[in-house]
C-alpha positions in Angstrom: -96.3 -4.9 -13.7 -93.3 -5.1 -15.9 -90.2 -7.0 -15.0 -88.5 -3.9 -13.7 -91.4 -3.1 -11.3 -92.6 -0.2 -13.3 -96.4 0.2 -12.9 -98.5 -0.2 -16.1 -101.6 1.6 -17.0 -102.7 5.1 -16.2 -100.7 7.2 -13.7 -102.0 6.8 -10.2 -104.0 9.6 -8.7 -104.1 10.6 -5.0 -101.8 8.0 -3.7 -103.5 5.0 -5.3 -101.8 2.5 -7.6 -103.1 1.3 -10.9 -105.4 -1.2 -9.2 -106.9 1.4 -6.8 -105.1 -0.1 -3.8 -103.1 2.1 -1.4 -99.7 2.9 -2.7 -96.6 1.5 -1.0 -93.2 2.4 -2.6 -94.2 2.3 -6.3 -94.1 6.1 -6.6 -91.1 7.4 -4.6 -91.8 11.0 -5.6 -94.5 11.0 -2.9 -91.8 10.3 -0.3 -89.9 13.6 -0.8 -90.9 14.8 2.6 -88.4 12.3 4.0 -85.5 14.1 2.2 -84.2 17.3 3.7 -82.9 19.6 1.0 -80.7 22.7 1.7 -82.4 26.0 1.7 -81.0 29.3 0.3 -80.5 30.4 3.9 -78.7 27.3 4.9 -76.3 27.7 1.9 -75.8 31.3 2.9 -74.9 30.4 6.4 -72.6 27.6 5.2 -70.8 30.0 2.9 -70.2 32.4 5.7 -69.1 29.6 8.0 -66.6 28.3 5.5 -65.2 31.7 4.7 -64.8 32.6 8.4 -63.2 29.2 9.2 -60.4 30.2 6.8 -60.0 33.6 8.5 -60.9 35.3 5.2 -62.6 38.7 4.8 -65.0 39.4 2.0 -62.2 41.3 0.3 -59.9 38.2 0.7 -62.5 36.2 -1.4 -62.4 38.9 -4.1 -58.6 38.9 -4.1 -58.2 35.1 -4.0 -60.7 34.7 -6.9 -58.7 37.3 -8.9 -61.7 39.6 -8.8 -64.1 37.0 -10.2 -66.2 37.0 -7.0 -66.6 40.6 -5.8 -66.7 41.2 -2.1 -70.2 42.8 -2.4 -71.5 39.8 -4.3 -70.0 37.4 -1.8 -71.7 39.4 1.0 -75.0 39.1 -0.7 -74.6 35.4 -1.1 -73.9 35.1 2.6 -76.9 37.1 3.5 -79.1 35.0 1.2 -80.2 38.1 -0.8 -78.7 36.9 -4.1 -79.2 33.5 -5.9 -76.1 31.4 -6.6 -75.9 29.7 -10.0 -74.5 26.2 -10.4 -71.4 27.7 -12.1 -70.8 30.1 -9.3 -71.4 27.4 -6.7 -68.7 25.3 -8.4 -66.4 28.3 -8.5 -66.9 28.9 -4.8 -66.3 25.2 -4.0 -63.1 25.3 -6.0 -62.0 28.5 -4.3 -62.5 27.0 -0.9 -61.1 23.6 -2.0 -64.1 21.7 -0.8 -66.5 19.3 -2.6 -69.6 21.1 -3.8 -71.7 18.8 -1.6 -70.1 20.4 1.5 -71.2 23.8 0.3 -74.8 22.5 0.3 -74.6 20.7 3.6 -76.3 21.8 6.7 -73.8 23.7 8.9 -75.4 22.3 12.0 -74.6 18.8 10.8 -70.9 19.6 10.1 -70.1 18.2 13.5 -68.1 21.0 15.0 -69.1 19.7 18.5 -69.1 16.1 17.5 -66.0 16.2 15.3 -67.8 14.2 12.6 -65.1 15.0 10.1 -62.5 17.7 9.7 -60.4 19.1 6.8 -56.9 20.0 7.8 -55.0 22.8 6.1 -51.5 21.4 5.7 -50.1 24.8 4.6 -51.2 26.3 7.9 -49.7 23.5 9.9 -46.4 23.8 8.0 -46.3 27.6 8.7 -47.0 27.1 12.4 -44.3 24.4 12.6 -41.8 26.8 11.0 -42.6 29.4 13.6 -42.4 27.1 16.6 -41.6 23.5 17.4 -44.9 22.5 19.1 -45.0 18.8 20.0 -48.8 18.5 19.4 -48.4 20.1 15.9 -45.5 17.7 15.1 -47.6 14.7 16.1 -50.6 16.0 14.1 -48.3 16.6 11.1 -46.9 13.1 11.3 -50.4 11.6 11.7 -51.7 13.5 8.7 -48.8 12.4 6.5 -49.3 8.8 7.5 -53.0 9.0 6.6 -52.2 10.7 3.3 -49.7 8.0 2.3 -52.2 5.2 3.1 -54.9 6.8 1.1 -52.7 8.0 -1.8 -54.8 11.1 -2.2 -52.7 13.8 -0.7 -52.5 17.1 -2.6 -50.2 18.7 -0.1 -52.7 21.2 1.0 -56.0 19.9 2.4 -56.7 16.5 3.9 -60.1 15.3 5.3 -60.1 13.1 8.3 -63.1 10.9 9.2 -64.5 10.6 12.6 -62.6 7.4 13.3 -59.3 9.1 12.3 -60.2 11.9 14.7 -60.8 9.4 17.5 -57.3 8.0 16.9 -56.0 11.6 16.9 -57.5 12.3 20.3 -55.5 9.3 21.6 -52.3 10.4 20.0 -52.6 13.9 21.3 -54.0 12.8 24.6 -57.0 15.2 24.3 -60.7 14.7 24.7 -62.8 15.4 21.6 -63.9 18.8 23.0 -60.2 19.7 23.8 -59.2 18.7 20.3 -62.0 20.7 18.8 -61.0 23.8 20.8 -57.3 23.4 19.9 -58.0 23.0 16.2 -60.2 26.1 16.3 -57.7 28.1 18.3 -54.8 27.2 15.9 -57.1 27.7 12.8 -55.7 24.6 11.1 -58.9 22.6 10.5 -62.5 23.3 9.4 -65.6 21.2 9.4 
């Protein structure tokens, strides 16, 4: 072995190392079964989920992308009948204002029931506050602004809260996690 733990000699065959002994962690490529990768279908489901969480139609996607992403193409992405290039995945992530990793995440692990994390649409909250003076919305807005100031990463539009932030929010709003989840869904101000 070299100093950096790289095996020397010929490449192992059938799970054996260079000395013929059973392999441990020298060849991590054999451990790929422990890694769960997204599938084209899971990405398709995730795309549809993200679009619907915004309340957008397929035609809204076409309009908001200035025609770059046609409604029929978006529909085929969501059905999983059309492959998505890396460039298009980046374009979709930018359109939805999400990290590309979220586009590839498993929708079941997004935590809608668990409230693992949520992204809040500050524009929607501001609009709702301008229409009515709801105490829960005011408290939510104040909490989001405080979190943004502490992090120094507020862009004025979307803010992600972690599960610990959401736990604090349930205390502030005097709601259970399930009540908070339902309220956020009902008001259409957060997505997972």
